Residue frames as a rotation matrix with the C-alpha (Angstrom) as fourth column:
UNK 1
0.141 -0.989 0.050 -4.43
-0.008 0.050 0.999 1.92
-0.990 -0.142 -0.001 18.57
UNK 2
0.244 -0.109 -0.963 -2.98
-0.881 -0.440 -0.173 2.81
-0.405 0.891 -0.204 15.17
UNK 3
0.431 -0.128 0.893 -2.49
0.304 0.953 -0.010 0.18
-0.849 0.276 0.450 12.52
UNK 4
-0.096 -0.612 -0.785 -0.16
-0.713 -0.508 0.483 0.21
-0.695 0.606 -0.387 9.53
UNK 5
0.916 0.205 0.343 -0.47
0.117 0.684 -0.720 -1.34
-0.383 0.700 0.603 6.12
UNK 6
-0.027 -0.968 -0.250 3.00
-0.575 -0.189 0.796 -2.22
-0.818 0.166 -0.552 4.85
UNK 7
0.913 0.335 0.234 3.44
0.034 0.507 -0.861 -3.18
-0.407 0.794 0.452 1.22
UNK 8
-0.364 -0.925 -0.106 6.44
-0.237 -0.018 0.971 -4.25
-0.901 0.379 -0.212 -0.84
UNK 9
0.684 0.720 0.120 5.48
0.015 0.150 -0.989 -3.94
-0.730 0.678 0.091 -4.52
UNK 10
-0.529 -0.793 0.303 7.30
0.303 0.157 0.940 -4.98
-0.793 0.589 0.157 -7.66
UNK 11
0.414 0.702 -0.579 5.98
-0.260 -0.518 -0.815 -2.74
-0.872 0.488 -0.032 -10.46
UNK 12
-0.208 -0.415 0.886 6.26
0.686 0.583 0.435 -4.25
-0.697 0.698 0.164 -13.97
UNK 13
-0.182 0.284 0.941 4.43
0.851 -0.434 0.296 -1.44
0.493 0.855 -0.163 -15.78
UNK 14
-0.762 -0.208 -0.613 4.97
0.558 -0.692 -0.458 1.99
-0.329 -0.691 0.644 -14.19
UNK 15
-0.886 0.463 0.028 2.54
-0.357 -0.719 0.596 3.71
0.296 0.518 0.803 -16.52
UNK 16
-0.149 0.868 -0.474 -0.21
0.096 0.490 0.866 1.21
0.984 0.084 -0.156 -15.73
UNK 17
-0.366 -0.077 -0.927 0.53
0.887 0.274 -0.373 1.49
0.283 -0.959 -0.032 -12.03
UNK 18
-0.987 -0.039 0.156 -0.35
0.008 -0.981 -0.194 5.23
0.161 -0.190 0.968 -12.07
UNK 19
-0.210 0.977 0.040 -4.09
-0.428 -0.129 0.895 4.44
0.879 0.171 0.445 -12.43
UNK 20
0.175 0.223 -0.959 -3.88
0.643 0.711 0.283 2.15
0.745 -0.666 -0.019 -9.42
UNK 21
-0.718 -0.535 -0.445 -2.14
0.683 -0.419 -0.598 4.82
0.133 -0.733 0.667 -7.32
UNK 22
-0.775 0.492 0.396 -4.91
-0.388 -0.865 0.316 7.33
0.499 0.091 0.862 -8.07
UNK 23
0.222 0.933 -0.284 -7.72
-0.274 0.339 0.900 4.96
0.936 -0.122 0.331 -7.05
UNK 24
0.047 -0.270 -0.962 -5.80
0.794 0.595 -0.129 3.56
0.607 -0.757 0.242 -4.04
UNK 25
-0.892 -0.451 0.042 -5.05
0.346 -0.739 -0.579 7.06
0.292 -0.501 0.815 -2.78
UNK 26
-0.426 0.825 0.372 -8.75
-0.600 -0.565 0.566 7.98
0.677 0.018 0.736 -2.87
UNK 27
0.458 0.574 -0.679 -9.74
0.097 0.727 0.680 4.79
0.884 -0.378 0.277 -1.01
UNK 28
-0.357 -0.636 -0.684 -7.05
0.812 0.150 -0.564 5.40
0.462 -0.757 0.463 1.61
UNK 29
-0.924 0.017 0.383 -8.23
-0.124 -0.959 -0.255 8.99
0.363 -0.283 0.888 2.17
UNK 30
-0.045 0.999 -0.009 -11.87
-0.503 -0.015 0.864 7.80
0.863 0.043 0.503 2.42
UNK 31
0.591 0.214 -0.777 -10.84
0.445 0.717 0.537 5.59
0.672 -0.664 0.328 5.33
UNK 32
0.957 -0.179 0.227 -8.82
-0.286 -0.694 0.660 8.30
0.039 -0.697 -0.716 7.10
UNK 33
0.603 -0.789 0.118 -5.52
0.732 0.606 0.311 6.74
-0.317 -0.101 0.943 6.14
UNK 34
0.857 -0.407 -0.318 -2.34
-0.478 -0.857 -0.192 8.63
-0.194 0.317 -0.928 5.45
UNK 35
0.717 -0.674 -0.177 0.80
0.330 0.553 -0.766 7.69
0.614 0.491 0.618 3.65
UNK 36
0.796 -0.601 -0.067 3.95
-0.121 -0.267 0.956 7.60
-0.592 -0.753 -0.285 5.80
UNK 37
-0.459 -0.888 0.015 6.16
-0.265 0.153 0.952 6.12
-0.848 0.433 -0.306 3.11
UNK 38
0.734 0.663 0.150 5.42
-0.013 0.234 -0.972 5.92
-0.679 0.711 0.181 -0.60
UNK 39
0.736 -0.607 0.299 8.43
0.528 0.239 -0.815 4.72
0.424 0.758 0.496 -2.56
UNK 40
0.857 -0.431 0.284 11.36
-0.499 -0.832 0.243 7.10
0.131 -0.350 -0.928 -2.16
UNK 41
-0.035 -0.980 -0.198 14.94
-0.691 0.167 -0.704 6.51
0.722 0.112 -0.682 -1.30
UNK 42
0.939 0.291 0.183 15.60
-0.338 0.687 0.643 3.27
0.061 -0.666 0.744 0.49
UNK 43
-0.040 -0.999 0.010 18.89
-0.860 0.029 -0.510 2.14
0.509 -0.029 -0.860 2.07
UNK 44
0.774 0.251 -0.581 19.37
-0.017 0.926 0.376 -1.54
0.633 -0.281 0.721 2.98
UNK 45
0.295 -0.676 0.676 21.36
-0.939 -0.334 0.076 -1.87
0.174 -0.657 -0.733 6.17
UNK 46
-0.568 -0.449 0.689 21.31
-0.523 0.844 0.119 -5.68
-0.635 -0.293 -0.714 6.41
UNK 47
0.005 0.525 0.851 20.29
0.351 0.796 -0.493 -8.45
-0.936 0.301 -0.180 4.03
UNK 48
-0.837 -0.275 0.473 19.44
0.508 -0.069 0.859 -8.18
-0.204 0.959 0.198 0.37
UNK 49
-0.433 0.688 -0.583 17.16
-0.389 -0.726 -0.568 -5.68
-0.813 -0.019 0.582 -1.22
UNK 50
-0.083 0.510 0.856 14.42
0.677 0.659 -0.326 -6.92
-0.731 0.553 -0.400 -3.56
UNK 51
-0.956 -0.268 0.123 14.31
0.277 -0.676 0.682 -3.54
-0.100 0.686 0.721 -5.31
UNK 52
-0.214 0.963 0.162 10.60
0.836 0.094 0.541 -3.42
0.506 0.251 -0.825 -4.70
UNK 53
-0.278 0.273 0.921 8.71
-0.239 -0.948 0.209 -0.23
0.931 -0.162 0.328 -3.67
UNK 54
-0.682 0.127 -0.721 8.00
0.712 0.343 -0.613 0.17
0.169 -0.931 -0.324 0.00
UNK 55
-0.310 0.686 0.658 4.69
-0.193 -0.723 0.663 1.73
0.931 0.079 0.357 1.05
UNK 56
-0.743 0.133 -0.656 3.50
0.660 0.301 -0.688 2.37
0.106 -0.944 -0.311 4.61
UNK 57
-0.347 0.728 0.592 0.02
-0.099 -0.656 0.748 3.70
0.933 0.201 0.300 5.37
UNK 58
-0.996 0.019 -0.082 -1.26
0.083 0.058 -0.995 4.62
-0.015 -0.998 -0.059 8.81
UNK 59
-0.184 0.982 0.046 -4.88
0.061 -0.036 0.997 3.98
0.981 0.186 -0.053 9.81
UNK 60
0.100 0.311 0.945 -6.72
-0.829 -0.500 0.252 4.67
0.551 -0.808 0.208 13.06
UNK 61
-0.057 -0.032 0.998 -6.88
-0.756 0.654 -0.022 0.94
-0.652 -0.756 -0.062 14.00
UNK 62
-0.871 -0.344 0.352 -6.91
-0.103 0.827 0.553 -2.58
-0.481 0.445 -0.755 12.63
UNK 63
-0.056 0.937 0.344 -10.65
0.626 0.301 -0.720 -2.55
-0.778 0.175 -0.603 11.93
UNK 64
0.591 0.251 -0.767 -10.25
-0.307 -0.809 -0.501 0.59
-0.746 0.531 -0.401 9.81
UNK 65
-0.421 -0.818 -0.392 -7.27
-0.753 0.075 0.654 -0.89
-0.505 0.571 -0.647 7.92
UNK 66
-0.743 0.232 0.628 -9.30
0.352 0.933 0.072 -4.04
-0.569 0.275 -0.775 7.20
UNK 67
0.338 0.938 -0.075 -12.31
0.451 -0.232 -0.862 -2.02
-0.826 0.257 -0.502 6.13
UNK 68
0.207 -0.349 -0.914 -10.10
-0.718 -0.689 0.101 -0.02
-0.665 0.635 -0.393 3.75
UNK 69
-0.769 -0.638 -0.034 -8.51
-0.489 0.552 0.675 -3.17
-0.412 0.536 -0.737 2.19
UNK 70
-0.687 0.566 0.456 -11.87
0.568 0.809 -0.148 -4.93
-0.453 0.158 -0.878 1.85
UNK 71
-0.089 0.700 -0.708 -13.72
-0.121 -0.713 -0.690 -1.87
-0.989 0.024 0.149 0.55
UNK 72
0.616 0.367 0.697 -15.27
0.621 0.318 -0.717 -1.90
-0.484 0.874 -0.032 -2.93
UNK 73
0.935 -0.277 -0.224 -13.22
-0.349 -0.836 -0.423 1.18
-0.070 0.473 -0.878 -3.83
UNK 74
0.051 -0.989 0.138 -9.93
-0.834 0.034 0.551 -0.44
-0.550 -0.143 -0.823 -2.96
UNK 75
-0.067 -0.030 0.997 -10.78
0.214 0.976 0.044 -3.77
-0.974 0.217 -0.059 -4.49
UNK 76
0.933 0.303 0.194 -11.45
0.270 -0.234 -0.934 -1.87
-0.238 0.924 -0.300 -7.77
UNK 77
0.597 -0.785 -0.165 -7.93
-0.794 -0.607 0.012 -0.43
-0.109 0.124 -0.986 -7.42
UNK 78
-0.055 -0.582 0.812 -6.55
-0.398 0.758 0.516 -3.93
-0.916 -0.294 -0.273 -6.85
UNK 79
0.588 0.327 0.740 -7.95
0.490 0.585 -0.647 -4.97
-0.644 0.743 0.183 -10.23
UNK 80
0.947 -0.318 -0.045 -5.79
-0.253 -0.652 -0.714 -2.21
0.198 0.688 -0.698 -11.77
UNK 81
0.301 -0.874 0.382 -2.70
-0.912 -0.146 0.384 -3.21
-0.280 -0.464 -0.841 -9.73
UNK 82
0.472 -0.064 0.879 -2.78
-0.166 0.973 0.160 -6.97
-0.866 -0.221 0.449 -10.29
UNK 83
0.873 -0.124 0.471 -1.83
0.476 0.428 -0.769 -7.00
-0.106 0.895 0.432 -14.02
UNK 84
0.693 -0.587 0.419 1.00
-0.046 -0.615 -0.787 -4.46
0.719 0.526 -0.453 -13.65
UNK 85
-0.221 -0.776 0.590 2.68
-0.801 -0.201 -0.564 -5.50
0.557 -0.597 -0.577 -10.40
UNK 86
0.397 0.327 -0.857 2.95
0.335 0.818 0.468 -8.09
0.854 -0.473 0.215 -7.66
UNK 87
-0.378 -0.575 0.725 3.68
-0.468 -0.558 -0.686 -7.69
0.799 -0.598 -0.058 -4.00
UNK 88
-0.406 0.177 -0.897 3.10
0.759 0.611 -0.223 -8.41
0.508 -0.771 -0.383 -0.37
UNK 89
-0.237 0.450 0.861 0.60
-0.398 -0.854 0.337 -6.45
0.887 -0.263 0.381 1.72
UNK 90
-0.345 0.129 -0.930 0.26
0.791 0.573 -0.214 -6.81
0.505 -0.809 -0.300 5.52
UNK 91
0.346 0.345 0.872 -1.40
-0.294 -0.843 0.450 -4.86
0.891 -0.413 -0.191 8.29
UNK 92
-0.307 -0.506 -0.806 0.17
0.708 0.444 -0.549 -4.60
0.636 -0.739 0.222 11.72
UNK 93
0.808 0.581 -0.094 -0.99
0.465 -0.532 0.708 -3.02
0.362 -0.616 -0.700 14.96
UNK 94
0.043 -0.779 0.625 1.18
-0.086 -0.626 -0.775 -0.21
0.995 -0.020 -0.094 16.27
UNK 95
-0.578 -0.357 -0.734 2.28
0.694 0.259 -0.672 0.43
0.430 -0.897 0.098 19.81
């Protein structure tokens, strides 16, 4: 069953964030993931918007999503992301 990583990210340094995006994209591809949403136009229908980026990545299953997140390659990307942004990352099982 497919699993999705959903992230809301507040980027403080867009230039610094570019290096993270490059490494993260490679780690996602290495685990068979694919971006479904990566920033882009967002319309809030209810509640307040934080203004943070929304990212959704699809993986084959929860185990693969966990393996991606815990991989050495992605954890190296996290080291680039941490100083230039903050956010919330979750994985959820699809239907």
